[in-house]
C-alpha positions, -999 to 999 in steps of 0.1 A, spaced: 0 0 -1 15 32 -10 23 58 19 5 89 20 20 124 19 17 143 50 -6 175 41 11 208 35 15 232 64 -11 256 48 -40 231 44 -69 242 61 -94 213 63 -121 233 84 -120 262 62 -122 241 30 -154 225 46 -168 260 53 -163 272 19 -181 235 3 -211 245 26 -212 279 17 -211 268 -22 -237 240 -16 -261 271 0 -256 291 -31 -262 265 -55 -294 255 -37 -306 293 -39 -295 293 -76 -319 261 -80 -346 282 -68 -339 311 -87 -339 291 -120 -372 272 -110 -390 305 -104 -375 319 -137 -390 288 -156 -424 293 -135 -426 329 -146 -416 324 -183 -444 297 -182 -469 320 -168 -460 350 -190 -464 327 -222 -499 316 -213 -509 351 -206 -495 361 -240 -507 331 -260 -542 325 -243 -552 355 -222 -589 345 -221 -587 306 -215 -555 303 -197 -548 336 -185 -556 328 -149 -534 298 -149 -507 321 -161 -512 345 -133 -512 318 -107 -479 306 -122 -464 340 -119 -477 344 -85 -462 307 -78 -428 322 -90 -428 349 -67 -436 326 -38 -408 303 -51 -382 329 -52 -394 345 -20 -389 307 -2 -356 302 -17 -342 336 -5 -355 332 29 -339 298 34 -308 309 18 -305 339 42 -315 312 73 -287 288 63 -262 314 54 -268 329 93 -264 291 105 -232 286 85 -217 319 97 -228 310 131 -215 274 129 -246 260 143 -262 243 113 -295 225 125 -298 190 129 -327 172 113 -356 161 134 -353 125 122 -317 126 135 -325 136 169 -345 106 176 -337 88 209 -336 52 213 -364 37 233 
């Protein structure tokens, strides 16, 4: 088995882990943005193409896009604060006690 080389003296494992966590949070927020933009485009297309028959569905899609974007932004800010404070919440399923 080959011998592993020692880590360089400037290797910061905690800093790299924190950076990965921040980037994962940003990717999740960008997913919310992408989803809301797709819903917005769908809603606007419905409003433009069929204002009488599918107009109400288009307005609902535009409203839902706003809700998705707001939800993503609030979740991003909440997780960002948790990451900065180094107190990431544990899932309720992970805290079950043995009987």
